[in-house]
N, CA, C and O atoms as a GROMACS GRO file, in nm:
protein
  372
    1PRO      N    1  -1.680  -0.927   0.610
    1PRO     CA    2  -1.606  -0.884   0.492
    1PRO      C    3  -1.700  -0.839   0.380
    1PRO      O    4  -1.807  -0.897   0.361
    2GLN      N    5  -1.660  -0.738   0.310
    2GLN     CA    6  -1.740  -0.686   0.200
    2GLN      C    7  -1.735  -0.781   0.080
    2GLN      O    8  -1.642  -0.861   0.066
    3SER      N    9  -1.836  -0.769  -0.005
    3SER     CA   10  -1.837  -0.846  -0.129
    3SER      C   11  -1.753  -0.772  -0.234
    3SER      O   12  -1.709  -0.659  -0.211
    4ILE      N   13  -1.732  -0.835  -0.348
    4ILE     CA   14  -1.660  -0.770  -0.457
    4ILE      C   15  -1.737  -0.646  -0.502
    4ILE      O   16  -1.677  -0.542  -0.528
    5ALA      N   17  -1.868  -0.657  -0.511
    5ALA     CA   18  -1.951  -0.543  -0.553
    5ALA      C   19  -1.935  -0.427  -0.454
    5ALA      O   20  -1.922  -0.312  -0.496
    6GLU      N   21  -1.936  -0.457  -0.326
    6GLU     CA   22  -1.920  -0.351  -0.225
    6GLU      C   23  -1.783  -0.285  -0.236
    6GLU      O   24  -1.770  -0.165  -0.214
    7ASP      N   25  -1.680  -0.364  -0.270
    7ASP     CA   26  -1.546  -0.307  -0.291
    7ASP      C   27  -1.549  -0.207  -0.406
    7ASP      O   28  -1.492  -0.099  -0.396
    8ALA      N   29  -1.617  -0.243  -0.516
    8ALA     CA   30  -1.626  -0.154  -0.631
    8ALA      C   31  -1.704  -0.027  -0.595
    8ALA      O   32  -1.665   0.082  -0.636
    9PHE      N   33  -1.812  -0.041  -0.518
    9PHE     CA   34  -1.891   0.076  -0.477
    9PHE      C   35  -1.810   0.166  -0.384
    9PHE      O   36  -1.815   0.288  -0.395
   10THR      N   37  -1.735   0.106  -0.293
   10THR     CA   38  -1.653   0.183  -0.200
   10THR      C   39  -1.548   0.263  -0.276
   10THR      O   40  -1.524   0.380  -0.245
   11ASN      N   41  -1.484   0.200  -0.375
   11ASN     CA   42  -1.380   0.267  -0.454
   11ASN      C   43  -1.437   0.362  -0.558
   11ASN      O   44  -1.366   0.449  -0.610
   12LYS      N   45  -1.568   0.346  -0.589
   12LYS     CA   46  -1.635   0.426  -0.691
   12LYS      C   47  -1.563   0.419  -0.826
   12LYS      O   48  -1.557   0.517  -0.900
   13ARG      N   49  -1.510   0.302  -0.855
   13ARG     CA   50  -1.437   0.278  -0.979
   13ARG      C   51  -1.458   0.133  -1.021
   13ARG      O   52  -1.494   0.047  -0.940
   14ALA      N   53  -1.435   0.108  -1.149
   14ALA     CA   54  -1.437  -0.029  -1.199
   14ALA      C   55  -1.326  -0.108  -1.129
   14ALA      O   56  -1.216  -0.057  -1.111
   15LEU      N   57  -1.356  -0.229  -1.091
   15LEU     CA   58  -1.261  -0.316  -1.022
   15LEU      C   59  -1.215  -0.423  -1.120
   15LEU      O   60  -1.297  -0.498  -1.172
   16ILE      N   61  -1.086  -0.430  -1.145
   16ILE     CA   62  -1.030  -0.529  -1.238
   16ILE      C   63  -0.955  -0.634  -1.157
   16ILE      O   64  -0.864  -0.603  -1.081
   17ILE      N   65  -0.995  -0.760  -1.174
   17ILE     CA   66  -0.932  -0.871  -1.104
   17ILE      C   67  -0.874  -0.965  -1.210
   17ILE      O   68  -0.948  -1.029  -1.284
   18ASP      N   69  -0.741  -0.972  -1.217
   18ASP     CA   70  -0.675  -1.053  -1.319
   18ASP      C   71  -0.683  -1.203  -1.294
   18ASP      O   72  -0.686  -1.281  -1.388
   19ASP      N   73  -0.686  -1.243  -1.166
   19ASP     CA   74  -0.689  -1.387  -1.134
   19ASP      C   75  -0.807  -1.414  -1.041
   19ASP      O   76  -0.791  -1.422  -0.919
   20ILE      N   77  -0.924  -1.427  -1.098
   20ILE     CA   78  -1.046  -1.443  -1.020
   20ILE      C   79  -1.048  -1.574  -0.941
   20ILE      O   80  -1.114  -1.584  -0.838
   21ASP      N   81  -0.975  -1.676  -0.990
   21ASP     CA   82  -0.969  -1.805  -0.920
   21ASP      C   83  -0.916  -1.790  -0.777
   21ASP      O   84  -0.963  -1.858  -0.686
   22SER      N   85  -0.821  -1.702  -0.759
   22SER     CA   86  -0.759  -1.688  -0.627
   22SER      C   87  -0.816  -1.573  -0.545
   22SER      O   88  -0.770  -1.546  -0.434
   23TYR      N   89  -0.916  -1.504  -0.598
   23TYR     CA   90  -0.976  -1.391  -0.526
   23TYR      C   91  -1.078  -1.446  -0.426
   23TYR      O   92  -1.182  -1.499  -0.465
   24HIS      N   93  -1.047  -1.435  -0.300
   24HIS     CA   94  -1.124  -1.501  -0.194
   24HIS      C   95  -1.270  -1.456  -0.183
   24HIS      O   96  -1.351  -1.529  -0.127
   25LYS      N   97  -1.304  -1.342  -0.233
   25LYS     CA   98  -1.441  -1.293  -0.219
   25LYS      C   99  -1.535  -1.341  -0.329
   25LYS      O  100  -1.657  -1.329  -0.315
   26HIS      N  101  -1.482  -1.396  -0.436
   26HIS     CA  102  -1.568  -1.440  -0.545
   26HIS      C  103  -1.636  -1.571  -0.507
   26HIS      O  104  -1.571  -1.663  -0.457
   27GLN      N  105  -1.767  -1.578  -0.528
   27GLN     CA  106  -1.844  -1.694  -0.483
   27GLN      C  107  -1.896  -1.782  -0.596
   27GLN      O  108  -1.968  -1.879  -0.569
   28GLY      N  109  -1.864  -1.751  -0.720
   28GLY     CA  110  -1.918  -1.827  -0.832
   28GLY      C  111  -1.820  -1.928  -0.888
   28GLY      O  112  -1.794  -1.928  -1.009
   29ALA      N  113  -1.765  -2.014  -0.805
   29ALA     CA  114  -1.664  -2.110  -0.850
   29ALA      C  115  -1.715  -2.202  -0.962
   29ALA      O  116  -1.640  -2.233  -1.054
   30LYS      N  117  -1.839  -2.244  -0.954
   30LYS     CA  118  -1.894  -2.332  -1.056
   30LYS      C  119  -1.900  -2.261  -1.191
   30LYS      O  120  -1.868  -2.320  -1.294
   31LEU      N  121  -1.942  -2.136  -1.191
   31LEU     CA  122  -1.947  -2.056  -1.313
   31LEU      C  123  -1.808  -2.041  -1.373
   31LEU      O  124  -1.791  -2.056  -1.494
   32LEU      N  125  -1.710  -2.012  -1.290
   32LEU     CA  126  -1.572  -1.995  -1.338
   32LEU      C  127  -1.520  -2.121  -1.404
   32LEU      O  128  -1.464  -2.116  -1.513
   33LYS      N  129  -1.539  -2.234  -1.337
   33LYS     CA  130  -1.489  -2.361  -1.390
   33LYS      C  131  -1.562  -2.404  -1.515
   33LYS      O  132  -1.501  -2.452  -1.610
   34ALA      N  133  -1.693  -2.386  -1.517
   34ALA     CA  134  -1.773  -2.429  -1.632
   34ALA      C  135  -1.734  -2.354  -1.759
   34ALA      O  136  -1.740  -2.411  -1.868
   35HIS      N  137  -1.695  -2.228  -1.746
   35HIS     CA  138  -1.665  -2.147  -1.864
   35HIS      C  139  -1.517  -2.110  -1.875
   35HIS      O  140  -1.478  -2.036  -1.964
   36LYS      N  141  -1.435  -2.164  -1.784
   36LYS     CA  142  -1.290  -2.141  -1.784
   36LYS      C  143  -1.257  -1.992  -1.777
   36LYS      O  144  -1.167  -1.943  -1.845
   37LEU      N  145  -1.331  -1.920  -1.693
   37LEU     CA  146  -1.312  -1.777  -1.677
   37LEU      C  147  -1.196  -1.748  -1.583
   37LEU      O  148  -1.180  -1.816  -1.481
   38LYS      N  149  -1.114  -1.650  -1.617
   38LYS     CA  150  -0.995  -1.619  -1.539
   38LYS      C  151  -0.991  -1.477  -1.484
   38LYS      O  152  -0.930  -1.452  -1.381
   39ALA      N  153  -1.057  -1.383  -1.553
   39ALA     CA  154  -1.047  -1.242  -1.514
   39ALA      C  155  -1.186  -1.180  -1.506
   39ALA      O  156  -1.280  -1.225  -1.572
   40LEU      N  157  -1.197  -1.076  -1.424
   40LEU     CA  158  -1.326  -1.009  -1.403
   40LEU      C  159  -1.306  -0.859  -1.396
   40LEU      O  160  -1.211  -0.809  -1.334
   41ILE      N  161  -1.396  -0.787  -1.461
   41ILE     CA  162  -1.409  -0.642  -1.439
   41ILE      C  163  -1.548  -0.622  -1.383
   41ILE      O  164  -1.647  -0.665  -1.443
   42LEU      N  165  -1.557  -0.557  -1.269
   42LEU     CA  166  -1.684  -0.529  -1.205
   42LEU      C  167  -1.705  -0.378  -1.204
   42LEU      O  168  -1.626  -0.304  -1.144
   43ILE      N  169  -1.811  -0.333  -1.270
   43ILE     CA  170  -1.838  -0.190  -1.283
   43ILE      C  171  -1.956  -0.155  -1.193
   43ILE      O  172  -2.067  -0.205  -1.213
   44PRO      N  173  -1.934  -0.068  -1.092
   44PRO     CA  174  -2.045  -0.030  -1.004
   44PRO      C  175  -2.139   0.068  -1.073
   44PRO      O  176  -2.096   0.154  -1.150
   45MET      N  177  -2.268   0.054  -1.046
   45MET     CA  178  -2.368   0.148  -1.097
   45MET      C  179  -2.437   0.212  -0.977
   45MET      O  180  -2.498   0.143  -0.895
   46SER      N  181  -2.426   0.345  -0.968
   46SER     CA  182  -2.491   0.416  -0.857
   46SER      C  183  -2.530   0.555  -0.903
   46SER      O  184  -2.473   0.611  -0.997
   47VAL      N  185  -2.630   0.610  -0.835
   47VAL     CA  186  -2.676   0.746  -0.858
   47VAL      C  187  -2.683   0.813  -0.721
   47VAL      O  188  -2.755   0.766  -0.632
   48SER      N  189  -2.610   0.921  -0.704
   48SER     CA  190  -2.607   0.993  -0.576
   48SER      C  191  -2.584   0.900  -0.458
   48SER      O  192  -2.660   0.901  -0.361
   49ASP      N  193  -2.481   0.819  -0.465
   49ASP     CA  194  -2.443   0.723  -0.362
   49ASP      C  195  -2.549   0.617  -0.335
   49ASP      O  196  -2.542   0.547  -0.233
   50HIS      N  197  -2.648   0.603  -0.422
   50HIS     CA  198  -2.748   0.497  -0.412
   50HIS      C  199  -2.705   0.384  -0.505
   50HIS      O  200  -2.701   0.400  -0.627
   51MET      N  201  -2.672   0.269  -0.445
   51MET     CA  202  -2.626   0.155  -0.524
   51MET      C  203  -2.742   0.095  -0.603
   51MET      O  204  -2.846   0.062  -0.547
   52ILE      N  205  -2.722   0.082  -0.734
   52ILE     CA  206  -2.825   0.026  -0.821
   52ILE      C  207  -2.790  -0.116  -0.862
   52ILE      O  208  -2.878  -0.202  -0.869
   53GLY      N  209  -2.663  -0.143  -0.888
   53GLY     CA  210  -2.620  -0.276  -0.930
   53GLY      C  211  -2.480  -0.271  -0.985
   53GLY      O  212  -2.408  -0.172  -0.968
   54THR      N  213  -2.440  -0.378  -1.052
   54THR     CA  214  -2.308  -0.385  -1.113
   54THR      C  215  -2.318  -0.446  -1.252
   54THR      O  216  -2.414  -0.516  -1.286
   55ILE      N  217  -2.217  -0.418  -1.331
   55ILE     CA  218  -2.199  -0.483  -1.460
   55ILE      C  219  -2.074  -0.569  -1.444
   55ILE      O  220  -1.968  -0.519  -1.407
   56SER      N  221  -2.086  -0.698  -1.473
   56SER     CA  222  -1.973  -0.790  -1.461
   56SER      C  223  -1.928  -0.835  -1.599
   56SER      O  224  -2.008  -0.885  -1.678
   57LEU      N  225  -1.801  -0.816  -1.627
   57LEU     CA  226  -1.742  -0.860  -1.753
   57LEU      C  227  -1.634  -0.964  -1.721
   57LEU      O  228  -1.541  -0.936  -1.646
   58TYR      N  229  -1.648  -1.083  -1.777
   58TYR     CA  230  -1.553  -1.191  -1.754
   58TYR      C  231  -1.475  -1.220  -1.880
   58TYR      O  232  -1.522  -1.194  -1.991
   59ALA      N  233  -1.353  -1.276  -1.864
   59ALA     CA  234  -1.272  -1.318  -1.977
   59ALA      C  235  -1.198  -1.446  -1.942
   59ALA      O  236  -1.166  -1.471  -1.825
   60THR      N  237  -1.170  -1.526  -2.042
   60THR     CA  238  -1.092  -1.649  -2.021
   60THR      C  239  -0.943  -1.618  -2.019
   60THR      O  240  -0.865  -1.696  -1.966
   61ASP      N  241  -0.903  -1.505  -2.075
   61ASP     CA  242  -0.763  -1.464  -2.080
   61ASP      C  243  -0.748  -1.327  -2.014
   61ASP      O  244  -0.801  -1.229  -2.066
   62PRO      N  245  -0.676  -1.320  -1.901
   62PRO     CA  246  -0.660  -1.191  -1.834
   62PRO      C  247  -0.596  -1.085  -1.922
   62PRO      O  248  -0.618  -0.965  -1.901
   63GLY      N  249  -0.519  -1.124  -2.019
   63GLY     CA  250  -0.455  -1.030  -2.110
   63GLY      C  251  -0.555  -0.949  -2.191
   63GLY      O  252  -0.523  -0.839  -2.237
   64LYS      N  253  -0.675  -1.001  -2.208
   64LYS     CA  254  -0.776  -0.930  -2.286
   64LYS      C  255  -0.822  -0.801  -2.219
   64LYS      O  256  -0.875  -0.712  -2.285
   65PHE      N  257  -0.801  -0.791  -2.089
   65PHE     CA  258  -0.844  -0.672  -2.014
   65PHE      C  259  -0.733  -0.570  -1.998
   65PHE      O  260  -0.758  -0.462  -1.944
   66ARG      N  261  -0.613  -0.599  -2.042
   66ARG     CA  262  -0.501  -0.508  -2.019
   66ARG      C  263  -0.515  -0.375  -2.090
   66ARG      O  264  -0.464  -0.273  -2.043
   67LEU      N  265  -0.584  -0.374  -2.202
   67LEU     CA  266  -0.597  -0.251  -2.280
   67LEU      C  267  -0.730  -0.180  -2.254
   67LEU      O  268  -0.762  -0.082  -2.321
   68ILE      N  269  -0.806  -0.228  -2.157
   68ILE     CA  270  -0.935  -0.168  -2.125
   68ILE      C  271  -0.912  -0.032  -2.060
   68ILE      O  272  -0.829  -0.019  -1.969
   69GLU      N  273  -0.985   0.065  -2.105
   69GLU     CA  274  -0.978   0.201  -2.048
   69GLU      C  275  -1.077   0.210  -1.933
   69GLU      O  276  -1.198   0.212  -1.956
   70THR      N  277  -1.028   0.215  -1.811
   70THR     CA  278  -1.118   0.213  -1.695
   70THR      C  279  -1.203   0.340  -1.685
   70THR      O  280  -1.315   0.335  -1.635
   71ASP      N  281  -1.153   0.452  -1.732
   71ASP     CA  282  -1.234   0.575  -1.730
   71ASP      C  283  -1.359   0.556  -1.816
   71ASP      O  284  -1.468   0.600  -1.779
   72PHE      N  285  -1.343   0.492  -1.931
   72PHE     CA  286  -1.457   0.463  -2.018
   72PHE      C  287  -1.556   0.373  -1.945
   72PHE      O  288  -1.677   0.398  -1.950
   73LEU      N  289  -1.507   0.270  -1.878
   73LEU     CA  290  -1.596   0.178  -1.805
   73LEU      C  291  -1.671   0.250  -1.694
   73LEU      O  292  -1.790   0.227  -1.673
   74ASP      N  293  -1.601   0.338  -1.623
   74ASP     CA  294  -1.666   0.414  -1.516
   74ASP      C  295  -1.778   0.502  -1.571
   74ASP      O  296  -1.886   0.510  -1.513
   75LYS      N  297  -1.752   0.567  -1.683
   75LYS     CA  298  -1.854   0.653  -1.745
   75LYS      C  299  -1.972   0.568  -1.795
   75LYS      O  300  -2.088   0.608  -1.782
   76MET      N  301  -1.942   0.453  -1.852
   76MET     CA  302  -2.048   0.365  -1.900
   76MET      C  303  -2.135   0.319  -1.783
   76MET      O  304  -2.258   0.315  -1.794
   77GLY      N  305  -2.072   0.284  -1.671
   77GLY     CA  306  -2.147   0.243  -1.552
   77GLY      C  307  -2.238   0.353  -1.502
   77GLY      O  308  -2.351   0.327  -1.463
   78LYS      N  309  -2.189   0.477  -1.504
   78LYS     CA  310  -2.270   0.591  -1.459
   78LYS      C  311  -2.388   0.614  -1.551
   78LYS      O  312  -2.499   0.644  -1.505
   79GLN      N  313  -2.366   0.600  -1.681
   79GLN     CA  314  -2.475   0.618  -1.776
   79GLN      C  315  -2.580   0.509  -1.763
   79GLN      O  316  -2.700   0.538  -1.768
   80CYS      N  317  -2.537   0.386  -1.745
   80CYS     CA  318  -2.631   0.275  -1.725
   80CYS      C  319  -2.711   0.294  -1.597
   80CYS      O  320  -2.832   0.270  -1.594
   81ALA      N  321  -2.643   0.337  -1.491
   81ALA     CA  322  -2.711   0.360  -1.363
   81ALA      C  323  -2.816   0.469  -1.376
   81ALA      O  324  -2.927   0.455  -1.326
   82LEU      N  325  -2.780   0.577  -1.444
   82LEU     CA  326  -2.875   0.687  -1.463
   82LEU      C  327  -2.995   0.642  -1.545
   82LEU      O  328  -3.109   0.678  -1.513
   83ALA      N  329  -2.971   0.564  -1.648
   83ALA     CA  330  -3.081   0.514  -1.732
   83ALA      C  331  -3.175   0.425  -1.650
   83ALA      O  332  -3.297   0.437  -1.661
   84LEU      N  333  -3.120   0.337  -1.568
   84LEU     CA  334  -3.204   0.251  -1.483
   84LEU      C  335  -3.280   0.332  -1.379
   84LEU      O  336  -3.397   0.305  -1.351
   85HIS      N  337  -3.213   0.432  -1.322
   85HIS     CA  338  -3.276   0.518  -1.222
   85HIS      C  339  -3.396   0.592  -1.282
   85HIS      O  340  -3.503   0.596  -1.221
   86VAL      N  341  -3.378   0.650  -1.400
   86VAL     CA  342  -3.486   0.723  -1.467
   86VAL      C  343  -3.599   0.627  -1.504
   86VAL      O  344  -3.716   0.660  -1.487
   87LYS      N  345  -3.564   0.509  -1.553
   87LYS     CA  346  -3.666   0.410  -1.590
   87LYS      C  347  -3.752   0.372  -1.469
   87LYS      O  348  -3.874   0.366  -1.477
   88ARG      N  349  -3.686   0.349  -1.356
   88ARG     CA  350  -3.761   0.314  -1.234
   88ARG      C  351  -3.850   0.428  -1.190
   88ARG      O  352  -3.964   0.406  -1.147
   89ALA      N  353  -3.799   0.552  -1.200
   89ALA     CA  354  -3.880   0.668  -1.161
   89ALA      C  355  -4.002   0.682  -1.248
   89ALA      O  356  -4.111   0.714  -1.200
   90ILE      N  357  -3.986   0.658  -1.378
   90ILE     CA  358  -4.099   0.666  -1.472
   90ILE      C  359  -4.200   0.556  -1.441
   90ILE      O  360  -4.321   0.581  -1.446
   91GLU      N  361  -4.153   0.437  -1.410
   91GLU     CA  362  -4.243   0.326  -1.379
   91GLU      C  363  -4.326   0.351  -1.254
   91GLU      O  364  -4.438   0.300  -1.243
   92LYS      N  365  -4.274   0.426  -1.160
   92LYS     CA  366  -4.345   0.457  -1.036
   92LYS      C  367  -4.456   0.557  -1.056
   92LYS      O  368  -4.547   0.566  -0.973
   93THR      N  369  -4.450   0.635  -1.165
   93THR     CA  370  -4.554   0.737  -1.188
   93THR      C  371  -4.670   0.684  -1.265
   93THR      O  372  -4.765   0.758  -1.292
   0.00000   0.00000   0.00000
């Protein structure tokens, strides 16, 4: 089975999970309980189908994510991925 990050990369979109407690792929149960986290937005970062990483946003109230504009999150993820990609390229030279 794929991870949550792989699901986001496959969909090429931010993944919004309203009830992270019941999402079978999430593996950070201790983190969730310690901070009473209930919802997750996972934003994939990739450049030319090369996976760079993800941005994870958690909330204690799933309602806080209802007004989030996913197109904005997708664009933000792409910009962050590009910035990291360029930084790594510069570091290699």
